[in-house]
C-alpha positions as CSV (number, residue, x, y, z in Angstrom):
1,M,0.0,0.0,0.0
2,A,2.9,2.3,0.8
3,R,4.3,1.7,-2.6
4,E,1.0,2.5,-4.4
5,N,0.7,5.8,-2.5
6,S,4.3,6.8,-3.2
7,L,4.8,9.9,-5.2
8,T,6.2,9.5,-8.6
9,Q,8.9,12.0,-9.5
10,K,9.3,13.1,-13.0
11,V,12.8,14.1,-14.2
12,T,13.0,16.5,-17.0
13,V,16.2,16.6,-19.0
14,E,16.8,19.7,-21.0
15,T,19.4,19.8,-23.7
16,Y,20.9,22.9,-25.1
17,Q,22.4,23.2,-28.5
18,A,25.5,25.4,-28.6
19,A,25.3,28.4,-30.9
20,P,27.5,28.2,-34.0
21,V,30.9,29.7,-33.4
22,V,31.4,32.9,-35.4
23,E,34.9,33.7,-36.4
24,V,35.7,37.2,-35.3
25,R,39.0,38.6,-36.5
26,P,39.9,41.5,-38.8
27,A,40.3,41.0,-42.5
28,T,43.9,40.8,-43.7
29,M,43.2,43.1,-46.7
30,P,40.2,44.6,-48.5
31,W,38.2,42.1,-50.4
32,W,38.5,43.9,-53.7
33,V,42.3,44.1,-53.4
34,A,42.4,40.4,-52.7
35,G,40.2,39.7,-55.7
36,V,42.0,41.9,-58.3
37,G,45.4,41.1,-57.0
38,G,44.6,37.4,-56.9
39,A,43.4,37.5,-60.5
40,V,46.6,39.2,-61.6
41,V,48.7,36.6,-59.7
42,C,46.7,33.7,-61.3
43,A,47.3,35.2,-64.8
44,L,51.0,35.7,-64.1
45,G,51.3,32.3,-62.5
46,G,49.7,30.5,-65.4
47,W,51.9,32.4,-67.9
48,A,55.0,31.8,-65.8
49,I,54.5,28.0,-65.9
50,I,54.6,28.1,-69.7
51,A,57.3,30.7,-70.0
52,A,59.6,28.7,-67.7
53,L,59.2,25.6,-69.9
54,A,59.8,27.6,-73.0
55,L,62.9,29.3,-71.6
56,V,64.4,26.0,-70.4
57,S,63.7,24.4,-73.8
58,Q,65.5,27.3,-75.6
59,L,68.4,27.3,-73.2
60,A,68.9,23.5,-73.6
61,E,68.6,23.8,-77.4
62,G,70.8,26.8,-78.3
63,G,72.0,28.4,-75.0
64,I,70.2,31.7,-75.7
65,V,66.8,33.1,-75.0
66,V,64.9,34.9,-77.8
67,A,61.9,37.2,-77.4
68,S,59.6,34.8,-79.3
69,A,59.6,32.6,-76.2
70,F,57.5,35.1,-74.4
71,R,55.0,35.5,-77.3
72,F,54.8,31.7,-77.4
73,S,54.0,31.6,-73.7
74,A,51.3,34.2,-74.1
75,Q,49.7,32.3,-77.0
76,F,49.8,29.0,-75.1
77,W,48.2,30.8,-72.1
78,L,45.4,32.0,-74.3
79,L,45.0,28.5,-75.8
80,G,44.3,27.2,-72.3
81,H,41.3,29.6,-72.1
82,G,39.9,28.6,-75.5
83,G,41.9,30.9,-77.7
84,A,44.0,30.0,-80.8
85,F,47.7,29.1,-81.0
86,E,49.5,29.9,-84.3
87,Q,53.1,28.8,-85.0
88,G,53.0,28.0,-88.6
89,T,49.7,26.0,-88.1
90,R,46.6,27.1,-86.2
91,L,45.9,25.1,-83.1
92,T,42.6,25.3,-81.1
93,L,42.8,22.2,-79.0
94,V,42.6,23.3,-75.4
95,P,45.2,21.7,-73.1
96,L,42.9,20.6,-70.3
97,G,45.7,19.8,-67.8
98,F,46.9,23.4,-67.9
99,T,43.3,24.7,-67.7
100,L,42.7,22.6,-64.6
101,V,45.7,24.1,-62.9
102,V,44.4,27.6,-63.7
103,A,41.0,26.6,-62.4
104,L,42.5,25.5,-59.1
105,M,44.3,28.8,-58.7
106,L,41.1,30.8,-59.5
107,H,39.2,28.6,-57.0
108,G,41.6,29.4,-54.2
109,T,41.8,33.1,-55.1
110,A,38.0,33.6,-55.1
111,A,37.8,31.7,-51.8
112,Y,40.4,34.0,-50.2
113,A,38.7,37.2,-51.5
114,T,35.4,36.0,-50.3
115,K,36.9,35.2,-46.9
116,Q,38.1,38.7,-46.6
117,A,34.6,40.0,-47.4
118,V,33.1,37.8,-44.7
119,L,35.6,38.9,-42.1
120,A,35.2,42.6,-43.1
121,A,31.4,42.3,-42.7
122,G,31.6,40.8,-39.2
123,P,29.0,38.7,-37.5
124,D,26.1,40.2,-39.4
125,C,27.6,39.2,-42.8
126,R,25.3,38.4,-45.6
127,R,26.8,35.2,-47.1
128,G,25.3,35.7,-50.6
129,L,26.6,39.3,-50.8
130,A,30.1,38.2,-49.7
131,V,30.1,35.5,-52.4
132,L,29.1,38.1,-55.0
133,K,31.9,40.4,-54.0
134,G,34.7,37.8,-54.0
135,W,33.5,35.9,-57.0
136,G,32.5,38.9,-59.1
137,T,35.8,40.7,-58.5
138,V,38.0,37.7,-59.5
139,T,35.8,36.9,-62.5
140,L,35.8,40.4,-63.9
141,A,39.5,41.1,-63.3
142,Y,40.6,37.8,-64.8
143,A,38.4,38.2,-67.9
144,V,39.7,41.8,-68.5
145,I,43.3,40.5,-68.3
146,A,42.6,37.8,-70.8
147,V,40.9,40.3,-73.2
148,V,43.8,42.7,-73.0
149,V,46.3,39.9,-73.7
150,S,44.2,38.6,-76.6
151,F,44.0,42.1,-78.1
152,V,47.8,42.5,-77.9
153,I,48.5,39.1,-79.4
154,D,45.8,39.1,-82.0
155,P,43.1,41.8,-82.1
156,A,40.8,39.7,-84.3
157,E,40.9,36.8,-81.8
158,L,39.1,37.5,-78.5
159,R,37.6,34.1,-77.8
160,A,40.1,33.6,-74.9
161,G,38.4,36.5,-73.1
162,L,35.1,34.6,-73.1
163,G,36.8,31.4,-72.1
164,A,38.6,33.1,-69.2
165,A,35.4,34.7,-68.0
166,A,33.6,31.3,-68.1
167,L,36.5,29.5,-66.4
168,S,36.9,32.1,-63.6
169,A,33.1,32.3,-63.2
170,V,32.7,28.5,-62.6
171,A,35.9,27.9,-60.5
172,G,35.5,31.2,-58.7
173,F,31.9,30.6,-57.7
174,L,32.7,27.1,-56.3
175,G,35.6,28.6,-54.3
176,A,33.6,31.6,-53.0
177,R,30.6,29.5,-52.0
178,K,32.8,27.1,-50.1
179,A,34.7,29.9,-48.3
180,A,31.4,31.7,-47.3
181,R,29.7,28.4,-46.3
182,W,26.7,29.6,-48.3
183,D,24.1,27.0,-49.3
184,F,22.3,28.9,-51.9
185,H,20.0,26.0,-52.8
186,E,18.5,25.4,-49.3
187,S,15.3,27.3,-50.3
188,W,14.8,25.3,-53.5
189,P,12.4,22.4,-53.8
190,V,14.0,19.0,-52.9
191,W,13.9,17.8,-56.5
192,A,15.7,20.9,-57.7
193,R,18.6,20.7,-55.3
194,A,20.4,18.0,-57.4
195,V,20.2,20.1,-60.6
196,P,23.5,22.0,-60.0
197,R,25.4,18.8,-59.2
198,A,24.0,17.1,-62.3
199,L,24.9,20.1,-64.5
200,L,28.4,20.1,-63.1
201,G,28.8,16.4,-63.7
202,G,27.5,16.8,-67.2
């Protein structure tokens, strides 16, 4: 009887979910400086890879370096962005290995520029706007560089400018989105969230 009349105690266990940790530290440099400067470094870095190979080849062959090696390097750099390469014959086959190296550099550059935009905005950062800043700056600056180089090498051939814009747009967006941790497709219907991944795979 004592057991039946005993009071039952209810224990309530409350769980607390820790708030996400927000990284608070000053930006290393302005985001637009990181974007424009990074695009210039990517362009020079890609050209330097080809120039180094061309110079080593000339030194090994004749022991001297001629100015044509630099024009050759610039033409090959444009070829990696969809331009044309002419040395007696016209070549338009894109060297995908070189293009992949450039894409990786642009990916990292856009990520860094976007990170600076996120840090500059602070805890109230709008992720989509930060992505637009870093991604747009790198894409625009890199495309302008390619157009200028194309115009200097061959004013009638500006396809490399469009190729550079497309390459920096895709690689830069992926890097910027990752750096900002921005899931732009969260508000989409479930069936549509797989579309970007399918397009990328295609």
